[in-house]
C-alpha positions as CSV (number, residue, x, y, z in Angstrom):
1,M,-39.2,-11.5,-25.1
2,E,-41.6,-12.6,-27.8
3,T,-41.2,-16.1,-29.3
4,V,-40.3,-14.8,-32.8
5,Q,-37.8,-12.4,-31.4
6,K,-36.2,-15.1,-29.4
7,Y,-35.8,-17.3,-32.4
8,V,-34.3,-14.5,-34.4
9,F,-31.6,-14.3,-31.6
10,F,-31.1,-18.0,-31.8
11,K,-30.4,-17.7,-35.5
12,K,-27.9,-14.9,-35.0
13,I,-26.1,-16.6,-32.1
14,N,-25.7,-19.8,-34.0
15,E,-24.4,-18.0,-37.1
16,A,-21.9,-16.0,-35.0
17,F,-20.5,-18.9,-33.0
18,T,-19.7,-22.1,-34.7
19,P,-17.7,-24.5,-32.5
20,E,-18.6,-27.5,-34.7
21,A,-17.2,-26.0,-37.9
22,P,-14.3,-23.7,-39.0
23,I,-15.0,-20.1,-39.7
24,N,-15.6,-19.6,-43.5
25,H,-16.0,-15.8,-43.8
26,K,-13.7,-13.0,-42.9
27,D,-16.4,-11.0,-41.2
28,L,-16.6,-13.5,-38.4
29,F,-12.9,-14.2,-38.2
30,A,-11.0,-12.7,-35.3
31,G,-7.4,-12.7,-34.1
32,R,-4.4,-14.2,-35.9
33,E,-3.3,-10.9,-37.5
34,R,0.4,-11.9,-37.4
35,E,-0.2,-15.3,-39.0
36,R,-2.7,-13.9,-41.5
37,D,-0.2,-11.2,-42.6
38,K,2.4,-13.9,-43.2
39,V,0.1,-16.0,-45.3
40,I,-1.1,-13.1,-47.4
41,N,2.4,-11.8,-47.9
42,T,3.5,-15.3,-49.1
43,I,0.7,-15.4,-51.6
44,F,2.1,-12.4,-53.4
45,Q,5.6,-13.8,-53.5
46,R,6.6,-15.5,-56.7
47,G,7.4,-19.2,-56.1
48,A,6.6,-19.2,-52.4
49,H,4.1,-21.6,-50.7
50,V,2.8,-21.9,-47.2
51,I,2.9,-24.7,-44.6
52,M,0.7,-24.0,-41.6
53,F,1.0,-26.3,-38.5
54,G,-0.1,-26.5,-34.9
55,E,-2.3,-28.3,-32.4
56,R,-5.8,-29.4,-33.4
57,G,-8.4,-26.8,-32.5
58,V,-6.3,-23.7,-32.7
59,G,-7.9,-22.3,-35.9
60,K,-5.7,-23.4,-38.7
61,T,-8.6,-24.3,-41.0
62,S,-10.5,-21.2,-40.2
63,L,-7.5,-19.0,-41.2
64,A,-7.0,-21.0,-44.4
65,N,-10.8,-20.8,-45.2
66,T,-10.9,-17.0,-44.9
67,I,-7.6,-16.1,-46.7
68,F,-9.4,-15.9,-50.1
69,D,-11.8,-13.3,-48.7
70,F,-8.9,-11.1,-47.6
71,I,-7.2,-11.5,-51.0
72,V,-10.3,-10.4,-52.8
73,M,-10.6,-7.4,-50.3
74,V,-7.2,-6.1,-51.4
75,G,-8.0,-6.4,-55.1
76,G,-7.3,-10.1,-55.9
77,S,-10.7,-10.8,-57.3
78,N,-9.1,-12.6,-60.3
79,F,-7.7,-15.4,-58.0
80,G,-9.1,-18.8,-58.3
81,M,-9.7,-20.9,-55.1
82,A,-9.8,-24.6,-54.3
83,R,-9.5,-26.7,-51.2
84,V,-9.4,-30.4,-50.2
85,T,-9.4,-32.1,-46.8
86,C,-7.1,-35.2,-46.9
87,S,-8.0,-38.6,-45.5
88,R,-6.0,-41.8,-45.1
89,A,-7.9,-43.3,-48.1
90,M,-6.7,-40.6,-50.5
91,N,-3.6,-40.8,-52.7
92,F,-1.8,-38.2,-54.9
93,E,-4.1,-38.7,-57.8
94,S,-7.4,-38.5,-55.8
95,I,-6.2,-35.3,-54.0
96,W,-5.4,-33.5,-57.3
97,R,-8.5,-34.7,-59.1
98,M,-10.6,-33.3,-56.3
99,I,-8.6,-30.0,-56.5
100,L,-8.6,-29.6,-60.2
101,G,-12.3,-30.5,-60.5
102,Q,-12.9,-27.1,-58.7
103,F,-11.3,-25.2,-61.6
104,S,-12.6,-24.9,-65.1
105,I,-11.4,-23.5,-68.4
106,E,-13.0,-22.9,-71.8
107,W,-12.1,-25.4,-74.5
108,E,-13.6,-25.5,-77.9
109,E,-16.5,-23.3,-76.8
110,K,-17.2,-25.6,-73.8
111,V,-16.5,-25.0,-70.1
112,M,-14.7,-28.1,-68.8
113,P,-13.2,-29.0,-65.4
114,L,-9.4,-28.7,-65.3
115,S,-9.2,-32.3,-64.0
116,T,-10.1,-33.4,-67.5
117,W,-6.5,-32.8,-68.5
118,L,-4.9,-34.7,-65.7
119,P,-3.7,-38.1,-66.9
120,E,-4.1,-41.3,-65.0
121,N,-1.4,-42.1,-62.4
122,P,-0.2,-38.5,-62.5
123,H,3.1,-37.2,-61.2
124,S,4.2,-33.7,-60.1
125,E,5.0,-32.5,-63.6
126,N,1.6,-33.5,-64.8
127,V,0.0,-31.3,-62.1
128,R,2.3,-28.4,-63.0
129,E,1.4,-28.7,-66.6
130,T,-2.3,-28.9,-65.9
131,L,-2.2,-25.8,-63.6
132,S,-0.3,-23.9,-66.3
133,F,-3.4,-24.0,-68.5
134,M,-5.0,-21.5,-66.0
135,S,-4.8,-17.8,-67.1
136,N,-5.4,-16.5,-63.5
137,P,-3.5,-17.0,-60.3
138,S,-4.9,-19.4,-57.8
139,I,-4.8,-20.5,-54.1
140,I,-5.1,-24.1,-53.2
141,V,-5.6,-25.2,-49.6
142,I,-4.6,-28.8,-48.8
143,D,-5.9,-29.5,-45.3
144,E,-5.1,-32.3,-42.9
145,I,-2.0,-33.4,-44.6
146,N,-1.1,-35.2,-41.4
147,E,-3.7,-37.7,-42.4
148,I,-1.8,-38.8,-45.5
149,A,-0.5,-42.3,-44.6
150,D,1.2,-43.1,-47.9
151,A,4.8,-42.0,-48.1
152,T,4.7,-42.0,-51.9
153,T,1.9,-39.5,-51.8
154,L,3.8,-37.2,-49.4
155,K,6.9,-37.4,-51.7
156,A,4.8,-36.6,-54.8
157,L,3.2,-33.6,-52.9
158,A,6.7,-32.4,-51.9
159,D,7.8,-32.7,-55.5
160,T,4.8,-30.7,-56.7
161,V,5.7,-27.9,-54.3
162,K,9.2,-27.9,-55.7
163,T,8.3,-27.9,-59.4
164,L,5.6,-25.2,-59.0
165,S,8.2,-23.1,-57.2
166,D,11.0,-23.7,-59.7
167,N,8.7,-22.9,-62.7
168,S,7.0,-19.8,-61.1
169,I,3.5,-21.2,-61.7
170,P,1.1,-18.5,-60.3
171,T,-0.5,-21.0,-57.8
172,T,0.1,-20.8,-54.1
173,L,-0.3,-24.0,-52.1
174,I,-1.3,-23.7,-48.5
175,L,-0.5,-27.0,-46.7
176,V,-2.2,-27.4,-43.4
177,G,-1.6,-30.1,-40.8
178,V,-1.7,-31.0,-37.1
179,A,1.9,-31.1,-35.8
180,D,4.3,-29.7,-33.3
181,S,6.8,-28.9,-36.1
182,V,7.2,-28.9,-39.9
183,D,9.5,-31.9,-39.7
184,Q,6.5,-34.0,-38.5
185,L,4.7,-33.2,-41.7
186,I,7.4,-33.2,-44.4
187,A,10.3,-35.1,-42.9
188,D,12.9,-36.2,-45.4
189,H,11.8,-33.6,-47.9
190,A,14.4,-30.9,-47.1
191,S,14.6,-30.0,-50.8
192,I,11.4,-27.9,-50.5
193,D,12.4,-25.9,-47.4
194,R,13.3,-22.9,-49.7
195,A,9.9,-22.9,-51.3
196,L,7.8,-23.2,-48.0
197,I,7.1,-20.4,-45.6
198,Q,6.4,-21.8,-42.2
199,V,3.4,-20.5,-40.3
200,R,3.2,-21.9,-36.8
201,M,-0.3,-21.5,-35.2
202,P,0.1,-21.4,-31.4
203,R,-2.8,-21.3,-29.1
204,M,-4.6,-17.9,-29.1
205,S,-3.8,-15.2,-26.6
206,K,-6.4,-14.0,-24.3
207,K,-6.6,-10.8,-26.2
208,E,-7.4,-12.7,-29.4
209,L,-10.0,-14.8,-27.7
210,L,-11.7,-11.7,-26.3
211,E,-11.8,-10.4,-29.9
212,V,-13.6,-13.6,-30.9
213,I,-16.2,-13.0,-28.2
214,D,-16.6,-9.3,-28.9
215,K,-17.0,-9.8,-32.7
216,G,-19.5,-12.6,-32.3
217,L,-21.6,-10.9,-29.7
218,A,-21.7,-7.6,-31.6
219,S,-23.0,-9.4,-34.7
220,C,-25.9,-10.9,-32.7
221,E,-26.5,-7.8,-30.6
222,I,-25.8,-9.5,-27.2
223,Q,-24.0,-7.9,-24.3
224,V,-21.9,-9.6,-21.6
225,E,-20.8,-8.6,-18.1
226,K,-17.1,-7.7,-17.9
227,E,-16.1,-10.5,-15.5
228,V,-18.0,-13.1,-17.5
229,R,-16.4,-12.0,-20.7
230,E,-13.0,-12.5,-19.1
231,R,-13.9,-16.0,-17.9
232,L,-15.3,-17.0,-21.3
233,A,-11.8,-16.4,-22.7
234,D,-10.0,-17.9,-19.7
235,Y,-11.8,-21.2,-19.8
236,S,-11.0,-21.7,-23.5
237,Q,-7.3,-22.4,-22.7
238,G,-6.3,-20.7,-26.0
239,L,-8.5,-22.9,-28.2
240,P,-11.0,-20.8,-30.2
241,S,-13.5,-23.7,-30.7
242,Y,-14.1,-23.6,-26.9
243,T,-14.6,-19.9,-27.0
244,H,-17.2,-20.3,-29.7
245,L,-18.9,-23.1,-27.7
246,L,-19.1,-21.3,-24.3
247,A,-20.0,-18.0,-25.8
248,R,-22.8,-19.6,-27.8
249,E,-24.2,-21.5,-24.9
250,A,-24.0,-18.5,-22.6
251,A,-25.8,-16.3,-25.1
252,L,-28.5,-18.9,-25.7
253,A,-29.0,-19.3,-22.0
254,A,-29.5,-15.5,-21.6
255,V,-32.0,-15.2,-24.5
256,K,-34.0,-18.3,-23.3
257,V,-34.9,-16.4,-20.1
258,G,-35.6,-13.1,-22.0
259,R,-32.3,-11.3,-21.5
260,I,-29.8,-9.9,-24.0
261,K,-26.9,-9.5,-21.5
262,I,-24.9,-12.6,-20.4
263,N,-24.3,-12.9,-16.6
264,E,-22.6,-15.4,-14.3
265,V,-25.7,-17.6,-14.2
266,D,-25.6,-18.0,-17.9
267,L,-21.9,-18.8,-17.8
268,R,-22.5,-21.6,-15.3
269,T,-25.3,-22.9,-17.5
270,A,-22.9,-22.8,-20.5
271,V,-20.2,-24.8,-18.7
272,K,-22.7,-27.5,-17.6
273,E,-24.3,-27.6,-21.1
274,A,-20.8,-27.9,-22.7
275,V,-19.6,-30.8,-20.5
276,D,-22.9,-32.7,-20.2
277,N,-24.2,-32.4,-23.8
278,Q,-22.0,-30.7,-26.3
279,L,-18.6,-32.4,-25.6
280,G,-19.7,-36.0,-25.5
281,M,-16.7,-37.0,-27.7
282,H,-14.5,-36.3,-24.7
283,L,-16.7,-37.8,-22.0
284,T,-15.9,-41.5,-22.7
285,A,-12.1,-40.9,-22.5
286,Y,-12.5,-38.8,-19.4
287,T,-14.7,-41.4,-17.7
288,N,-12.3,-44.2,-18.6
289,A,-9.4,-42.2,-17.1
290,V,-11.0,-41.3,-13.8
291,S,-13.4,-44.1,-12.9
292,V,-12.0,-46.6,-10.5
293,P,-13.6,-49.1,-8.1
294,R,-11.6,-47.7,-5.2
295,G,-9.9,-44.4,-4.6
296,T,-10.9,-40.8,-5.3
297,M,-7.6,-39.2,-6.5
298,F,-7.8,-39.8,-10.2
299,R,-10.2,-36.9,-10.9
300,P,-8.2,-34.4,-8.8
301,V,-4.9,-35.5,-10.3
302,L,-6.2,-35.2,-13.9
303,L,-7.7,-31.8,-13.2
304,A,-4.3,-30.7,-11.7
305,C,-2.6,-31.9,-14.9
306,A,-5.0,-29.6,-16.9
307,L,-4.2,-26.7,-14.6
308,A,-0.4,-27.3,-14.4
309,E,2.0,-24.8,-15.9
310,K,3.1,-26.0,-19.3
311,D,5.7,-25.2,-22.0
312,E,4.8,-23.9,-25.4
313,K,4.2,-27.4,-26.7
314,G,1.9,-28.3,-23.8
315,F,4.3,-30.4,-21.8
316,F,4.5,-30.4,-18.0
317,Y,6.5,-32.2,-15.3
318,A,5.2,-34.0,-12.2
319,K,6.4,-31.1,-10.1
320,D,4.1,-28.8,-12.0
321,V,1.1,-30.9,-10.9
322,M,1.8,-30.5,-7.2
323,P,0.7,-26.9,-6.6
324,P,-2.8,-27.2,-8.2
325,L,-3.3,-30.6,-6.8
326,C,-2.6,-29.4,-3.2
327,E,-5.1,-26.6,-3.7
328,I,-7.8,-28.9,-5.1
329,V,-7.6,-31.5,-2.3
330,G,-6.8,-29.0,0.5
331,K,-3.6,-30.6,1.8
332,K,0.0,-31.0,0.9
333,I,0.6,-33.8,-1.7
334,E,4.1,-35.0,-2.7
335,I,5.0,-36.5,-6.1
336,P,5.2,-40.1,-4.9
337,A,1.5,-39.9,-4.0
338,F,0.4,-39.3,-7.6
339,A,3.2,-40.6,-9.7
340,R,1.3,-43.8,-10.3
341,H,-1.7,-41.8,-11.5
342,L,0.4,-40.0,-14.2
343,K,1.8,-43.4,-15.3
344,D,-1.7,-44.9,-15.5
345,F,-3.0,-41.9,-17.5
346,S,-0.2,-42.4,-20.1
347,E,-0.3,-46.2,-20.2
348,R,-3.4,-48.0,-18.9
349,R,-6.3,-45.6,-18.4
350,G,-7.2,-44.8,-22.0
351,T,-3.8,-43.1,-22.6
352,I,-5.3,-39.7,-22.0
353,L,-1.7,-38.4,-21.5
354,E,1.4,-39.0,-23.5
355,Q,4.8,-39.3,-21.9
356,K,8.2,-38.2,-23.3
357,G,10.9,-38.8,-20.8
358,R,9.9,-37.2,-17.6
359,K,7.4,-34.9,-19.4
360,Y,3.7,-35.3,-19.9
361,R,1.0,-33.6,-22.0
362,F,-2.6,-34.3,-23.0
363,R,-2.7,-36.6,-26.0
364,K,-5.6,-34.6,-27.4
365,P,-5.3,-30.8,-26.7
366,L,-9.0,-30.3,-26.7
367,M,-9.3,-32.7,-23.7
368,E,-7.4,-30.2,-21.5
369,P,-10.1,-27.4,-21.3
370,F,-12.7,-30.1,-21.1
371,V,-11.2,-31.5,-17.9
372,I,-11.2,-27.9,-16.4
373,L,-14.8,-27.4,-17.4
374,R,-15.7,-30.8,-15.9
375,G,-14.0,-29.8,-12.7
376,L,-16.0,-26.6,-12.6
377,A,-19.3,-28.4,-13.3
378,D,-18.5,-31.1,-10.6
379,N,-17.5,-28.4,-8.1
380,L,-13.9,-29.8,-7.7
381,I,-12.9,-26.1,-8.2
382,N,-14.8,-22.9,-8.3
383,E,-14.6,-19.8,-10.5
384,G,-13.0,-17.7,-7.7
385,Q,-10.0,-20.1,-7.5
386,L,-9.0,-19.7,-11.1
387,S,-6.7,-17.0,-12.5
388,R,-4.6,-16.5,-15.6
389,P,-0.9,-15.7,-14.9
390,S,0.8,-13.2,-17.0
391,A,2.8,-14.6,-19.9
392,S,5.1,-13.2,-22.6
393,S,3.6,-12.5,-26.0
394,S,5.4,-15.5,-27.4
395,E,3.9,-18.0,-25.0
396,P,0.3,-19.1,-24.7
397,E,-1.5,-18.0,-21.6
398,Q,-3.0,-20.7,-19.4
399,L,-5.3,-21.0,-16.4
400,S,-3.9,-21.9,-13.0
401,L,-5.3,-22.0,-9.5
402,L,-5.0,-18.9,-7.5
403,Y,-2.7,-19.5,-4.6
404,G,-2.4,-17.6,-1.4
405,G,-2.0,-18.0,2.4
406,A,0.2,-20.4,4.3
407,P,1.6,-23.5,2.8
408,L,-0.6,-26.6,3.2
409,E,0.5,-29.1,5.7
410,S,0.2,-32.8,5.3
411,E,-2.2,-34.7,7.5
């Protein structure tokens, strides 16, 4: 492969797969048809708004970013669009000045930002009045509302949802936040339940992740072996950002040696590149959790936690850790032998797990697939041991260890 051709592939691959940033165009967006339909249907309902919630890394922002493209595609070219990503330093006024600054209207033969008409220290009625100056409908995405620390700001935002709904202002708010439930985002604001359509974003199904892979590889004219395609989806644990990362690194590995078809060697290269160089933000927490002066069980136990069967919110019990742990270490392990490790992971060793009663889960969902990839890179497990059990359509699929043979006996 000539150098120029190789660099052309590099460009296409990095445009198709963007693990560091959300998708911002519908042509590269894949999956989420049910959730997308619900959001688009809400936009065309008078007085209705959207609240989108789920784990970090499941594609909430990507869906919100691409909704406008789909609206234009079905004839909504007259819609205006604005978005803001909240931070702890922002209050109600700064949020709306940033939003309204993205719209403009003509006034006395001049084009002026809509934020000009927002008074100082505004309240929800001021926002409603300012938005009413617009002649066209609009969509406003307010992302990361879980970062809003000020209760007064949250209440004012809830009041804005209510007043926009009550007055049928042709603006649809799409509120986006990291949470297990809507109550975590808008607790004590039951008055806006009627105006908000809830869109829960679970982890992606394997079918949706395969669609991400297929769409991205088709756009950069790269092929992939069938088994490798399956594993790229499996290793992602339902999180599309990992699918983008592994598919990108595997495609780059193939092109670097002059091939346009990804094979198992490229997959192994992608896994190692991901855990050694691309996912450094997880490495410190992982190292703090598993590094001890004595003992070798912390790494296997943490890997078994990542491979344990979980409920729809990612929780697992100690009993769920036993089967994968026995397979990893090659002998029978009872709960008392690793109960201390679970407690340490949730209290002393960087709090990599959170505990609720007798249940545990990874504090940061993106850590879970990292631990599995680290286990593969460190040869704690191999590709042949991993499988994905069948799951109902309402539950996320997850990797587990492939069991078989006689029960393991203790030494």
